[in-house]
C-alpha positions in Angstrom: 0.0 0.0 0.0 1.2 3.5 -0.7 0.1 7.1 -1.1 1.6 10.5 -1.9 2.1 13.2 0.7 2.5 16.8 -0.5 3.6 15.5 -3.9 6.1 13.0 -2.4 5.9 9.3 -2.7 5.5 7.7 0.8 5.2 4.0 1.5 6.4 1.2 3.7 7.0 2.1 7.4 6.6 5.9 6.6 3.0 5.2 5.4 2.2 3.3 8.6 3.3 6.1 10.7 1.4 8.6 8.5 -1.7 6.6 8.8 -1.3 6.5 12.6 -1.1 10.2 12.5 -4.2 10.6 10.3 -6.1 8.2 12.7 -5.5 10.9 15.5 -3.0 8.8 17.6 -1.1 10.4 20.4 -2.9 13.8 20.3 0.3 15.7 20.1 1.4 15.2 23.6 4.8 13.4 23.0 8.1 15.0 24.0 10.8 15.7 21.3 12.8 12.5 22.0 15.8 11.3 20.0 16.4 12.1 16.2 14.8 9.3 14.1 17.1 7.1 11.9 16.6 6.1 8.3 17.1 2.8 6.5 18.4 1.9 3.1 15.2 0.3 2.0 13.0 3.4 2.6 15.7 5.6 0.9 15.8 3.5 -2.2 12.0 3.2 -2.4 11.4 6.9 -2.0 14.0 7.9 -4.7 13.0 5.1 -7.1 9.6 6.5 -7.3 10.7 9.8 -8.8 12.5 9.5 -12.2 14.5 12.7 -11.5 15.8 11.1 -8.3 16.3 7.5 -9.4 19.6 7.9 -11.1 21.1 9.4 -7.8 20.2 6.5 -5.6 23.9 5.4 -5.2 24.8 8.8 -4.0 22.0 8.8 -1.3 22.9 5.3 -0.1 26.6 6.3 0.2 25.7 9.6 2.0 23.4 7.9 4.6 25.5 4.8 5.0 28.6 6.8 5.9 26.6 8.6 8.7 25.1 5.5 10.0 21.6 6.4 8.6 21.3 9.5 10.9 19.4 12.4 9.3 21.6 15.1 7.6 19.4 18.1 7.4 18.0 18.2 10.9 19.7 19.2 14.2 17.6 18.8 17.4 14.4 18.4 15.3 15.1 21.7 13.5 16.0 22.1 9.8 19.6 23.4 9.5 20.1 26.7 7.6 21.8 24.9 4.7 18.4 23.7 3.6 17.2 27.2 2.9 20.5 28.1 1.2 20.4 25.3 -1.1 16.7 25.8 -2.2 17.5 29.5 -2.8 20.5 28.5 -5.0 18.3 26.1 -7.0 15.8 28.8 -7.5 18.5 30.9 -9.2 19.7 27.9 -11.4 18.8 29.9 -14.6 21.9 32.1 -13.7 23.9 28.9 -14.4 22.2 28.2 -17.7 20.1 25.5 -16.0 16.4 25.2 -15.6 15.2 25.6 -12.0 12.2 23.6 -12.8 14.3 20.6 -13.2 15.2 20.7 -9.5 11.9 21.8 -8.1 10.4 18.3 -8.0 9.3 18.7 -4.3 6.9 21.4 -3.1 9.2 22.2 0.0 7.2 25.2 0.9 4.1 23.2 1.5 6.0 20.3 3.0 7.7 22.6 5.6 4.4 24.2 6.5 2.8 20.9 7.0 5.7 19.9 9.3 5.4 23.0 11.2 1.7 22.6 11.7 1.4 18.9 12.0 4.7 17.8 13.4 3.9 18.1 17.1 3.2 14.5 17.6 6.5 12.7 17.8 5.4 9.7 15.6 4.3 11.8 12.6 7.0 14.4 13.3 9.7 11.6 13.0 8.1 10.3 9.8 8.0 13.8 8.2 11.6 14.6 9.3 12.8 11.3 7.5 10.7 12.2 4.4 12.0 15.9 4.3 15.6 14.8 4.9 15.7 12.3 1.9 13.7 14.9 -0.2 16.4 17.5 0.5 19.2 15.1 -0.3 17.7 13.8 -3.5 17.0 17.3 -4.5 20.7 18.2 -3.7 22.1 15.3 -5.8 19.7 16.1 -8.6 21.0 19.6 -8.8 24.6 19.0 -7.9 25.0 16.3 -10.5 24.1 18.8 -13.3 25.9 21.7 -11.6 29.2 20.1 -10.8 29.3 17.2 -13.3 27.3 18.4 -16.4 23.9 17.8 -18.0 25.6 16.0 -20.9 27.9 13.1 -20.2 30.3 13.1 -23.1 31.9 9.7 -22.5 28.5 8.2 -22.6 28.0 9.8 -26.0 31.4 9.3 -27.7 29.7 8.8 -31.1 28.3 12.4 -30.8 30.1 14.4 -28.2 33.9 15.1 -29.0 35.4 15.2 -25.6 37.8 12.6 -24.1 39.4 14.9 -21.6 39.5 13.2 -18.2 36.4 13.9 -16.2 36.3 15.5 -12.7 35.8 12.9 -10.0 33.6 14.7 -7.6 32.0 12.6 -5.0 28.6 14.2 -4.5 27.9 12.5 -1.1 31.1 14.0 0.2 30.2 17.4 -1.2 26.9 17.2 0.7 28.7 16.3 3.9 30.9 19.4 3.3 27.7 21.5 2.8 26.4 20.3 6.2 29.7 21.4 7.9 30.6 17.8 8.6 33.8 17.6 6.7 36.5 20.1 5.3 37.2 20.5 1.7 39.5 22.8 -0.4 36.5 23.1 -2.8 33.8 25.6 -2.3 30.8 23.2 -2.0 29.7 24.7 1.3 29.1 28.0 -0.5 27.6 26.3 -3.5 30.1 28.0 -5.7 31.7 26.8 -9.1 35.1 24.9 -9.0 36.7 26.9 -11.7 37.2 30.7 -12.0 36.7 30.4 -15.8 33.2 29.1 -15.2 32.5 32.0 -12.8 33.7 34.5 -15.4 31.4 33.0 -18.0 28.5 33.2 -15.5 29.0 37.0 -15.3 29.1 37.2 -19.1 25.8 35.3 -19.3 24.2 37.8 -17.1 25.6 40.7 -19.1 24.4 39.2 -22.4 21.0 38.5 -21.0 20.9 42.2 -20.0 21.8 43.1 -23.6 19.0 40.9 -24.9 16.5 42.4 -22.4 17.3 45.9 -23.7 16.7 44.9 -27.3 19.9 43.3 -28.4 21.9 44.9 -31.2 21.4 46.2 -34.7 22.3 44.4 -37.8 25.1 45.8 -39.9 24.1 45.7 -43.7 25.7 43.1 -45.6 28.4 44.3 -47.9 29.6 46.9 -45.6 33.2 47.9 -45.9 34.7 50.6 -43.8 38.2 51.9 -43.3 39.3 54.4 -40.6 38.5 57.9 -41.4 35.8 56.9 -43.9 32.4 58.6 -43.8 29.2 56.5 -44.1 25.7 56.3 -42.9 26.4 52.8 -41.5 28.7 54.5 -38.8 25.6 55.3 -36.8 24.4 51.7 -36.9 27.9 50.5 -36.0 28.0 52.8 -33.0 24.7 51.3 -31.8 26.1 47.8 -32.3 29.2 48.5 -30.2 27.6 50.7 -27.5 27.8 47.9 -24.9 31.6 47.6 -25.5 32.5 51.3 -25.1 32.7 53.3 -21.9 29.9 55.9 -21.3 32.4 58.7 -21.3 33.5 57.7 -24.8 30.1 57.0 -26.1 29.2 60.6 -25.8 32.3 61.5 -28.1 31.5 59.2 -30.9 30.9 60.7 -34.2 28.0 59.1 -36.1 28.9 60.4 -39.6 32.6 59.4 -39.7 34.4 56.2 -38.8 36.7 57.9 -36.4 39.2 57.1 -33.6 37.0 55.9 -30.8 34.9 53.6 -32.9 37.9 52.4 -34.8 39.6 51.4 -31.4 36.3 49.8 -30.3 36.2 47.7 -33.5 39.9 46.6 -33.0 39.1 45.5 -29.5 36.0 43.6 -30.8 38.1 42.0 -33.5 40.7 40.9 -31.1 38.1 39.4 -28.8 36.6 37.5 -31.6 39.7 36.1 -33.3 40.0 38.4 -36.2 42.9 40.4 -37.2 42.6 43.7 -35.3 43.0 46.0 -38.2 40.1 48.3 -37.6 38.9 47.5 -41.2 35.4 46.4 -41.3 35.0 43.7 -44.1 32.8 40.7 -44.7 34.3 38.6 -41.8 33.9 41.3 -39.2 30.4 42.0 -40.4 29.5 38.4 -40.2 30.7 38.2 -36.6 29.0 41.6 -35.6 25.7 40.1 -36.9 25.7 37.0 -34.8 22.4 37.3 -32.7 22.6 37.8 -29.0 20.6 34.7 -28.4 23.3 32.7 -30.2 26.0 34.1 -28.1 24.0 33.4 -24.9 23.7 29.7 -26.0 27.4 29.7 -26.8 28.4 31.0 -23.3 26.1 28.4 -21.7 27.4 25.4 -23.6 31.0 26.5 -22.7 30.0 26.8 -19.1 28.8 23.1 -19.5 32.3 22.2 -20.7 33.8 23.6 -17.5 31.6 21.2 -15.5 33.4 18.3 -17.2 36.8 19.6 -16.5 38.7 17.9 -13.4 37.9 19.7 -10.1 41.3 21.2 -10.3 44.4 21.1 -12.5 47.7 19.8 -11.7 50.4 22.4 -10.6 52.1 21.8 -13.9 50.3 21.2 -17.3 50.1 22.2 -20.9 46.9 23.2 -22.4 45.9 23.8 -26.1 42.6 25.5 -26.7 41.8 24.3 -30.3 39.4 27.1 -31.5 41.7 29.8 -30.0 44.7 28.3 -31.8 46.7 28.8 -28.6 48.9 27.0 -26.2 49.7 27.8 -22.7 52.2 26.1 -20.2 51.5 26.4 -16.5 54.2 25.8 -14.0 53.5 25.7 -10.3 50.0 27.0 -11.1 51.3 30.1 -12.9 51.1 30.6 -16.7 54.8 30.9 -17.8 54.4 30.7 -21.5 51.7 31.0 -24.3 52.1 30.8 -28.0 50.2 30.3 -31.1 49.5 27.0 -32.5 48.2 25.4 -35.9 45.5 22.7 -35.5 43.9 20.3 -37.8 41.8 21.4 -40.6 38.0 20.6 -40.5 38.4 17.3 -42.3 41.4 16.4 -40.2 40.3 17.8 -36.9 42.5 17.7 -33.9 40.8 15.4 -31.2 39.7 16.7 -27.9 41.5 14.6 -25.2 44.0 14.7 -22.3 47.1 12.7 -21.7 50.7 13.0 -20.4 53.8 14.2 -22.2 56.6 11.8 -21.6 59.5 12.8 -23.8 60.9 15.3 -26.4 62.3 14.1 -29.7 65.0 16.3 -31.2 65.7 16.0 -34.9 62.7 13.6 -35.5 61.8 11.5 -38.4 58.4 12.1 -39.9 56.4 8.9 -40.4 53.8 9.5 -43.1 50.3 8.7 -41.7 48.5 6.0 -43.8 45.8 8.4 -45.2 48.4 10.9 -46.4 50.5 7.9 -47.8 47.5 6.6 -49.5 46.1 9.7 -51.1 49.2 12.0 -51.4 52.3 10.0 -51.8 51.6 6.6 -53.3 50.1 7.8 -56.6 53.3 9.7 -57.4 55.6 6.8 -56.3 53.7 4.2 -58.5 54.6 6.4 -61.5 58.1 7.1 -60.3 59.7 5.4 -57.2 62.5 8.0 -57.3 59.9 10.4 -56.1 60.5 9.6 -52.5 64.2 10.4 -52.8 63.3 13.8 -54.2 61.2 14.3 -51.0 64.1 13.1 -48.8 62.1 10.2 -47.8 62.9 6.5 -47.3 61.1 3.2 -46.7 61.8 0.9 -43.8 60.3 -2.3 -42.3 58.8 -2.3 -38.8 62.1 -3.8 -37.7 63.9 -0.7 -39.0 65.5 -2.3 -42.1 65.6 0.0 -45.2 63.9 -1.2 -48.4 64.1 -0.1 -51.9 60.9 1.7 -53.1 61.3 -0.1 -56.4 60.6 -3.6 -54.7 57.2 -2.5 -53.1 53.6 -3.0 -54.3 52.4 0.5 -53.8 48.8 -0.3 -54.5 48.5 -1.4 -50.9 50.0 1.7 -49.4 48.0 3.0 -46.5 46.2 -0.3 -46.1 46.5 -2.8 -43.3 48.5 -5.2 -45.4 51.3 -2.6 -46.2 54.1 -3.7 -43.9 56.3 -0.7 -44.4 56.9 2.7 -42.9 57.5 5.7 -45.2 59.3 8.4 -43.4 61.0 11.7 -44.1 64.5 12.1 -42.8 65.5 14.7 -40.2 66.4 18.0 -41.7 65.1 21.4 -42.8 62.5 19.8 -45.1 61.1 17.6 -42.4 57.4 18.3 -41.8 57.9 18.1 -37.9 60.8 20.6 -38.1 63.5 20.2 -35.4 61.2 19.1 -32.5 58.3 17.1 -31.5 56.7 16.5 -28.2 55.2 13.1 -27.4 52.3 12.1 -25.2 51.6 8.6 -26.4 48.0 8.0 -27.5 46.0 5.9 -29.8 45.5 8.8 -32.4 49.2 9.3 -32.6 48.6 13.1 -32.0 51.5 15.2 -30.8 53.0 18.7 -30.7 55.7 19.6 -33.1 57.7 22.2 -35.0 57.1 23.1 -38.5 59.1 24.6 -41.4 56.0 26.6 -42.5 56.5 29.5 -40.0 54.6 31.8 -42.2 51.2 30.2 -41.3 51.3 31.5 -37.8 50.6 35.0 -39.1 47.1 33.9 -40.1 44.3 34.7 -37.6 42.7 31.4 -38.2 45.1 28.5 -38.2 43.5 25.1 -39.1 46.0 23.8 -41.5 47.3 20.6 -40.2 46.3 16.9 -40.6 45.4 16.7 -36.9 48.6 17.2 -34.8 49.4 20.5 -33.4 52.2 22.7 -34.8 53.7 25.2 -32.2 55.1 28.6 -32.9 58.2 28.5 -30.6 59.2 24.8 -30.4 62.9 25.5 -29.2 61.7 27.8 -26.4 59.1 25.1 -25.3 61.7 22.4 -25.6 64.3 24.3 -23.5 61.8 24.9 -20.7 60.4 21.3 -20.7 63.9 20.0 -20.5 65.3 22.6 -17.9 65.3 20.0 -15.1 66.6 17.1 -17.3 70.2 16.1 -16.5 72.6 17.1 -19.2 72.1 20.9 -19.3 69.6 21.0 -22.2 70.2 24.7 -23.1 69.0 26.3 -26.3 72.5 26.1 -27.7 72.7 22.3 -27.0 69.2 21.7 -28.4 70.2 23.4 -31.7 73.5 21.4 -31.9 71.5 18.2 -31.5 69.0 19.2 -34.2 71.9 20.1 -36.5 73.2 16.5 -36.4 70.0 15.2 -38.1 70.2 12.3 -35.8 66.9 11.5 -34.0 67.1 11.6 -30.2 64.5 10.9 -27.6 64.9 12.8 -24.4 62.6 11.8 -21.6 61.1 14.4 -19.3 61.9 14.3 -15.7 58.3 14.0 -14.9 55.3 13.3 -17.1 53.5 16.5 -17.9 49.5 16.4 -18.1 48.4 17.8 -21.5 44.9 19.0 -22.3 43.7 19.4 -25.8 40.4 21.4 -25.2 37.6 23.0 -27.1 36.3 26.3 -25.7 34.7 28.7 -28.1 33.9 31.2 -25.4 35.8 32.5 -22.4 35.7 35.6 -20.3 37.7 37.8 -17.9 36.8 38.7 -14.3 34.6 41.6 -15.5 32.5 39.3 -17.7 34.1 40.5 -21.0 33.9 37.7 -23.4 36.2 36.3 -26.1 34.4 34.3 -28.8 35.7 31.9 -31.5 34.2 30.1 -34.4 32.8 26.6 -34.0 35.6 25.3 -36.2 34.7 21.6 -36.0 30.9 21.9 -35.4 31.2 20.6 -31.8 29.3 23.6 -30.4 26.4 22.7 -32.9 26.3 19.0 -31.6 26.5 20.0 -27.9 24.0 22.8 -28.2 21.4 20.3 -29.6 22.1 17.8 -26.9 22.1 20.3 -24.0 19.0 22.2 -24.8 17.0 19.2 -25.7 17.9 17.9 -22.2 16.9 21.0 -20.3 
């Protein structure tokens, strides 16, 4: 037999106690008595009855088992203040890009009122305390799972969501114990705050862009607009309206609306820099396209990048290297401080650089370049079939998997790039080598790595998706010198260059493995909520947006 109390599913021993109360037992004369205890059966039965709670049963079981099934949200039969704090936070879930209704499963206002009015009898009071306690815990796990772990779980959707970066390992039952002041943590669970500053900055940006939307958004710049500094045009007035949110009030009053003059030019340059466009101040097709992206799209972009921060580990290691693919940028962090940044070149759309994490183990100086099977099949083999001497002109050679050199004239090149092709085609170390003088290895199944390149001119481009999937770095010698600074042998810049000059491949192990993150963030913000946006170069935003907003 079962029934619902205030929208909550009640059964088993709780129902028996409720029926006793409804029958008028005890007449409200009992004293307070000890705090009641829960049991695993009633916890499971309660949460299994509500689809939104069902997937969080394991967290609840762990939470109550570790406290010997004592209530968590009551002290001396009174609700602890954290209950109100949590419900207030959940009521503002929209500020996180979440839907508050997803977590308002229980009508706590009514439940608390009933408890106050009807909980004088110790029997019914104990039953309601237990119900309220599990309801609060279930509500917390339902909210905290989305807030701290994410709505979309990428590793469960590997066929759709491109993200193989290691996930955070937050234990929600421990986080709840922290909220209830029963354990300490270096993470701000007890304040219901995000784990990463980058997330908090995007949250500020979300609020700002929603304010922009509420005030009417921004005007559309006519297609075909082309403006150079100093030029007069009727479009200038519209442009000033478009950028008013990004110009200080004192400067806004000084803007000329008939001529594309200094203040507006500087605003456009800042806008271009924050959107990954060459900051020339010239308004052409690319700048017009970005200016005209609707504010609603920017809001969605901010929200899904907040979601990605929920997937990131609770904290980064003190030392790590990160490449943000859409930003075309690398940063190196040492002792929690950014010590180096540089431009990178990533994979073109058809050869996208994967999103994952691993650990760098060694630096290769004067490397060979092993031609990947797809390049071998499509770009190399057709020429070699006509003329085997083609390889020598490219400074390439063929070896077996055992390292023995083989004449290209003795090979059936129709099998090149296929599984049955038992040879490696590689370019020798030297100035023509596609990897330049250095590569940085973090062994992975996709054979993705960082490396030098002889095509330095490509780093001058604003959008740098030119590779076959690996990541080319702008200052490889500088990066190698820093990574090898603690390795025995005094690997100075001069010694690194001498080794490269020998054209003899050398693997140098790092003193300690370095975590590497190849991530995909198309929006990030500073502490004031000023946002940088980048294009969704691989379409990952489009896929995540569909998944995320269909879920909420």
